[in-house]
N, C-alpha and C positions, 0 to 999 in steps of 0.2 A: 328379749331376741333369742337366747339361748332356749328357753322353753321353746318355742316355736320351730327353733332348729333340731331339736330331739325327737322332732313329730317327722321328721323327712322319713323316706323311705321306698324300696324298691322292692317290688315283689316278682314273684316267679309263678306264671301258669304252665301248665304243657296243655298243648293242643295238635302234637304230631298226629298223633293216632287218626283223629278226624280227620287230620289233612289227608293224610293215607288214603281215607278212605272217599273223601270227595272226589280226589286225584282219579282213585280207579271207577268212581262211578260216572267223572265226566269224559274218559278215556272209552266207556263202554258206549255213552251217548255220542261221542264223534262218531265211531264205527256204526252205531247205527243208524245216524241220520247221513252214510257218509251219500255221494253221489258217484252214480260211474258213470264214468267218463264216456263209455261207447255208447249207452244207451240215453243218458242224460236223463235219467230216472232217480225221483227223488223218493225217500223213505218218512215216510208221515212217522207221527207220534203214535196215531193209531195203528201201526201197523206191528209196534213194538213186540214181543212177549209179555206173558203175565209175569213171568220171574222180573224180568228188568223193569218194568213198571212197578211192582212192589216193590225194587231196590229204590227206585226212586223217589217212591210214596214214604222210605223210610228218613229223608233229609226235611219232611216238613210236620208241620205239626197238623192232627184230624181235620181241624176247622179248614183251613186252608186246603187240603185236599179235597174234603166236599162239596165248598164251594165254584173252585177252579175244575173240576171234573165229573162230578155230578150231571152236568147237564150236555157232556159230550155226545152221549149214546146210549143204551141200554147196557151195553158191556161193561163200561165203568161203573155205571151205577151197582151191577152185578159184583165187580171186582171192591168195590167201596165196603158197601151194606150186608151182603150176604158170604162176606170170606172171613175166616179167621185169623186174617191179616195186623199181627199186633200194632196198634197205634200209638202216635206220641199226641200227647194232650198241654196246650202252653196258653196257660189263664193269664194273660196281662194284661192290654187295653182296652178294656170292653166296659161296655154300658152294662146295666145290672137287667135293663129290659132283654139285651142280647144273651145277656149269659144266662136268665133263665130258660130262653128256647134251648140253646146251646147243650144247658145243664138235663133239660128233659128229653132234647131228639136225638144228644148225642152221646153225652154222657153215661146215662143212666142206662141204657138199652148195650152199652159197651163196654162195662166195667171190666167183663172180662177178658176183654181184650186191650186193655189199655200195659202199655209196656213202661211209657216214660210219661212224668207228670210233673209241670212245673206249673208253679202256682206263686204270683206277684201280689196278689189281692187278699187280705186279710177275711174280708167276708167271704169270699168264694173259699177259702181254706175252711171254715168252719162249716160251709154249707155242703162241701164235697166230702170231705173228712171227720166231721163230726160224727155221723152216726154211724156206729158199728157196725151197721149190717151194710153199710158201702165200703168199709174198709176192707169187710169179710169176700167180698165180692171183686176183689181188685187181685186176683190169684194170679195174673201173670207181669204184677208191677213189680218190676228192674229198676228203675229210677227215680225217685222222687225228691224235688226241688223244692223249700220253700226259702224265699228270699223277702221277704216283709213277714215275716209271721208275727203273733201278737202273745206275750206272755201266757195269757189267759190260755194257749190250746197248748202249753208244754202239759198240761196232765194226761193228756189223750195219748201222748209220746207210749204209754203204755200199750195200747191197740194195736200197735205197731207190729208187733211180734207175730200177727196172725197175718203179715205177708210171707207167702214161703219164700217168693224170689227177690224178695230186697236186697239189693247188691249195693247200691250206690244210692246215698242220702246226704244232702247238700239244706242245713239252718244257717238262716241270716237271720240274726235278730237284733236289731239297730236302735232298741227301745232303750230308754234308762231306768227303768224296774228295776230292782234286783230280783236275780232268781236263785234256785237252788240249782247251780251247775251241776254239783254231785248227785244230785236223782236224775238228772240228766244223763250224764255219762251212766248211770247205774242202767237207764231202764235200752240205750243204744248197744252197751254192751252184751243185752242180752239177745240181741238179733240175730236169730239163727245163722242169714247166710250172708251176714253184710262184708263187703270187703274194703266200698272207701266211705270214708265219714269226712267231709267238710263243715266248718261248725263257725260261727262268729255269736257269741253269746255278750251282747250287750254292747252301747260305746261308752260306759263308765270307766274310769280309771283305775277302779277297784279290781285286782287280782282274781282270779278262779278263789271261791272258797270252797274248800273241798272237804268232808268227811270221809269222804273213800279210805279205805284200808289196803295197804298192799295185796294184790290179788293172791289167792292159796290152788283154788281148786275149780275155779269158772273162768272160762277166760273167752275172749271176742276174737272171731275169722277174721278180722279189720288185718287188711296190708297196707293200705296206704289213708295216712290221718294227717288230716290239714286242720289245725286251732289256729284261727284267725282273732282270738281272742288273747289279753295279756293273761301269762301263767308262770309261777314261780318254777323253778329246777325242781323245787321236793314234790310238789305236786305234778310237775310232768312227769316225775319218775312213779308215782304212783300209778298212771295212766298208763304208762308204759306197759308196767306188770301184768294190765290185762289186755295187750295184744302181742303175746312174742311171736305170731308169724309178720309182724309189719315187716314192710319193705321200704316204703318211703315214705317218711317224716319231714313235715313243714311248718315254722311256728311264724307267728307273723311280731310276737312280741315276747322274748323269754327276757326274765329277770331273775336277778338273783333271790334266796331266800331269804324271807325278812330275819329268821334267827341264822347268825352264823353259825354252823355246825358241819360234822365232817358227814356229809350225803356219800352213800354209795348203793350202787344199783345193783339189785340182788342175784339177777340173772341176765344170763348171756343173748343178747338177741342176733343171731347167728344171720338171718337174711335183712339185716338191715344195711342196703347197700347206696340209699339216697336221704341226703338232710340237706333241708334249706331253714336257717334261722336269722333272724333279724334280732339283733342285740339292744338292751338300753340298758347302761350302765352294769355291764357285767364282765366283769373281769377277765385278762386272758389267762391267771393262775386258774380262775374255776373254769372256763374253757377246756382247759387240760385237762383237767380232771374228769370233765364230761367225753371229752375225746377217749381216755382210759377207760371209761367204762361202757360206750357205746358205740366208737367208730372202726374196730380192727377191722370188720368188714365191708366198709365203707370205701363205694368206688366214687360216689359222685358226693361232693360239697360245695355248696353253693352259700356263701355268708356276708350279712353285710352288719356293718359297725361304724361306731364313730366314736371318737374322742380318746378313747384307751391307747397312746401311744405304742404299748408294747403289743400290738395285733400289725405293728409294720417292721417288728423284729424277724428279718427273715432268717436267720439263723438260728433263733428258736422254733420257728415255723419248721426248718429243715427237719430237726431235732422229733420235732412230734411227729412228723408224717413219717420219718424210717422208722421211729420206734412203735407208734400206735397205729397209724395210719397207712398200713403197707400195700394195701391194696386199693389206693387212691389215684386214679385216672384223670381225675377233671376236679379243677381248684377255681373255683371260683368267688374270687374277693373282692368285695368294695367296701373301702372306706373311706367315711368321709370326714375331712378336718374341715375345723370352723376356724381361724385365727382370732375368736374374741375368747376362746377358752384359757388359752394362753399365750403371753407376750415373746415377740421375738422365738418362736419355735419354727418358723417356716426353714431355715435350714437346717435344721437338725431330720425336720421329715425327707427332704430333699435327698440327706443323706442316707437316711434310711430305704427309701426306696431304691437308692440303686443296688443296693445289697439282693435286689430280687432278679437280676440280673447274670447271676454266677451257671455254673452249668448245672447244678443241679435241678434250676428251674427251665433254661433253654432246655435240656437235654428233655424235657416230660412235656415240651411243648408247651409251656403256660409262661406266656407273655401279659405284659400289662403296660396300662396308658394311664396318665393323667388330665382331668378338666381342671383350669385354673381359672379363678374368678366367679369362682360359684358361690351366689348367693351375695350375700350384704358386701363381703368384704373383700377387696382384691387380693387378699392373700389364702383365701378359702379354696380350697381344691376336690378331688376325687379322684383316688386311687383307686384303680379296678381293673378286674380282670379281661382281655379282648378273647379275639377268636381263639376256639372254633365254638365257643360258648355261646347258646339260644336264649339271649334275655328278651323278656316280653315287655319291662318299663324299664325309660330311661331317664335319671333327670337332666336337663338341658339348661345350664348356667353361664355359659362360659365358654372358652376355649381349647376344643380337644387339641391333644399334641401330634396325633396324626389322623389322618384321613382311614377312615375305619369303615365294615361293614355293618349295615344295622337294619338287615331285613328281614329278623326276626321282632323285632321293636312295636308293639302295637300300642303302647300308650307313654304317651313326652308329657314328663312335667316341668316347666317353664318356670324359673326361680329367681330370674335376673331384669332387669332392664334390657330395651331393645339394641342398646348401641353394644351392647356384649355378646346378646345372641347373633350380631349382625356377622361378630367373626366366623360365625360356624361354618364347616366347608365339608360338612357330613350330610348325608341326605338318606332319611327316614321313610324307605317307598311305602311299607304295610303299616303306617300308622291311622287308627281308626278313633281313638280317642287323647284330647289335647286337654293338659291342666295347667292354668296361670297359678302360683302359688307365692304364700310369701311376699303377698305385695306388689308382685306382679301384673301386669293389665295387657292387656291388647291394643294397640292404640290403630289410627288410620298409618300412620308412614309403616310400622311395623307388618302390617295386614297384607297392604300394598307390595312394598319392598322386601320382606325377610321371610315371611313366613311360605311364601310359595315354592323357593329353593330349600326348604328344610324337609317339610313334608308335600305328599299330595293331598292338597283341599277336599277334592271330590270324595276323596276316602272317609272324610270324618264322618262320625255317628255320634259323639258326644263332646261338649265343650263344659269344661269347669273353672270358675274362677272364683279364690277364696280370697280372704282375708281384706278384698277390695273392691270397691263400687266400679262398673263398668258404667259409659254415658250410653244411652239409649241407643245414637246414633253409629258409636261402635256397634253394638248388637246387630243394627242393621247391616252395617258394613261387614260383619262378619258372616251373615245369612245369605247374603249376596255374593260370597266366593265358596263356602262351605254349602253345596246345596242339598245334602244329603245327611245332615243332621237331625237325629231323632229328637235326641234329650240335651237339655241344657241343666245347669245350676249355676248362679250366681250368689255371692254374699248380699248382692243390691245391684239396683239397677237407678241412676239417675237420671231425669226429665228437666232436670235444671235448663231454665229461658225455651223449654222448647212451646212451639204453639200445636197442640194436637194436631189441629182442624188441618193447618200448615203443610205438619211433617207426613200426613196421608194423603198430601195430595204430589208429593216428592215421586218422581219416575221409579225410580231405585226402591224406594218404599214399596208402592205399587207392584213393581218385579216378585221384588222378595214376598210377598202377602199373597201373589198368586203362584208360587212355586214353590217356597220350603216347606218340609214335610214333620216339623217340630212335632212330637206327640207329650212331651214332657217337659214340663217346665218349674223350676224349683226355687225359689228365691228363699235361701238360708236366714238374712238377717235383716228383713228388709220390710219396714211398715209401711204396706202399698198402700196405696190411696184409689178410688176410685178412678179416678182419672190415669191412673199409671197401668191399671189394670184394663181398661176399656183399650186402650192403644198397646197392650200386650197381644191384646183378642185379636184386635186388627191384624196386628203383625202376621200373629200365627194362628190363624184360622182352623186351624186341624189339629188343634192341642187336644187331647184326652182326659190329661189329669194335670192339675195346678197343686203345687203345696207351696205354701206361705207361711212367714212367722205371725204374724197378726192374727188373734182369734178374739178380739171384743164380738160381741153379738151384733150390736147396732151395724159395725162393717160388712158381717157375715150374710146377715140379713138383705142389704144393701148392695153387695157382689152377687146375693142367689139373684135378687131382680134384675141386675145388669143381665146375668148369666139366661137366665130363663123369660127375657123379656121377645115375644114374638115379632117385634121388628127389629133384631139383632140375629143377622144370620152369618156371626162370626163364630158362634158358640156353641152350632150344631153339632159337633162332635164331642165336645167337653162332657163328662159323664162323672169327672170323678174331683175332690177338694180336699183337700187336708191342712189341718192349722194346727201350729203347736198353741197350747193352750197351757194355762194353769190350774184351773179349779174345773178337774173335768166334768161331775155327776152334774152340775148347775150350769154348765155350759149346754149337757147336751141336750137337759129337759127342757132350758128356756130355748134353745132353737127347735127342736121339734113343736112347743108350742107355735112360736112364728111364723114356720112353714106350715101349720095348721091354719093359723087364724090367715095368712095370707094368700092361702090356697097356692102356694107355689109349685108344689110335687105330690103327685098321686103314690108311683108306687118308686121308694127310696128306703136305702136304710142310711142310720145314722149311730154312729160309736166312737167312743174314747177308748185309743189303744193306745197305751203307754203314752200320755202326756201329749197326744196328737186325736184331733179332731177329724172322723174323715166323712165324706157325705158323699153315697154312690147312689146315681141313680140310673 
């Protein structure tokens, strides 16, 4: 239980700039499409100026623009094809054949126009970016995002230095292979104009292994650094020595160094004004030393921590802020207390919390609230800052002391049973992602009677259920009310005592099957049967990607035959499968031979990437 609770976390994401741009464009569109009250004339989209149309195009990837507007008239064809307008490319849910046409007809002729490139398909990464000739043609590329990269591609990072305008880079590697993180950082720090770097390097618990030494004469231009991998304090100091101009720093899991020693930072980061930290087993004494080294010019501090009771010492905080963080304007603290760590401590915690109401805190408009009965124990609690701070993720598991404004929250993590959540008096109007964690699961009564009063179900695009199985009928219920879901991830799905033929005749099942828009489905720890897979395909016939745990060759071949059957119309959109496997090379070769023997596919790619087998057709 303790190990599970240590994994709880709350993350912060910034989207204010994008929202302002969208609002600006929305207002322009509103003005452009105005109706003149005297003449009753209407302005049509075709009547907009080229400049406004180009600004609208900036919010869509090029494939969507081409499909939507190229058939309107010759003017739009010229605007799209013959202009020098920068374009955005997003390669996500796409079949191999469609990608090949898109690559040949769109990407290759327009490499010099690509401003933003987002790739979630590992095969597509190799095709688009592996040839050095391709990279050298991306002369206008400013933003590059890899969200599902293979460890085998890391050796190609050396060629990114040839991108003269690359200012934003995001790398998300969720594999299990150990990689040379030091070499990756070394290559990234050489990029000439990079300003933003967001990185996750593996899901292993092993912290960063760094052979880097402190920077002496070569520095990076990075001003905003986001590290989502575990990292020890001494390694963080080494990395920070390469980014002297840094302004914003976010660390998802900062650890104490393995070797206890006095560590000091050799330079002053004069521009560092924003820090977000999630701490694990990180003593407050070490935090004070960190603050003395880095925080003097800090204006915003967002901190999530747990267990260490000294983080609730208001007087100690006051002394630290006055002495070493004098410019602090936003203090956003989230502290998780778990009753099973220490017995009979709840009264001590409550007494400490009262000290955060003195004039020092109120004069700075720093206010706090408490959420009780969070998690497994009735005495668990979350002590957190409230208004005016903008938090995008919130853990909901108990009763919040007061009714608060949660407009900024886009992701809710529910970690308790429905009876406790029923007491929630707060509404989260802009939530798009919902997670059920730590043995909580959505049930019919909760979906009908509680959930609509907490969130707007129509706005949900993603649901994740961890650590517990969800019944198939509860899944049907979720899809019947959350009609815009695009991604589902479950630990497992139970179909016990369900007759597949009978359930597919159910009125609600048929309605959900006709209307749901789910494209991505992941079963994290489920030995999926063909019967279950067929039922899921019937429920979600617009599925593009399916990822599951079972990776034995007989099952994979049987599943492929089911998917590619000419009489099966439920899988016409499916083009990608992923299996977690143990023996990678042997499985890949056996699968290729089986596909060839049974003539299942002609044009496809198979690859074992970091203990996962991918099939793309």
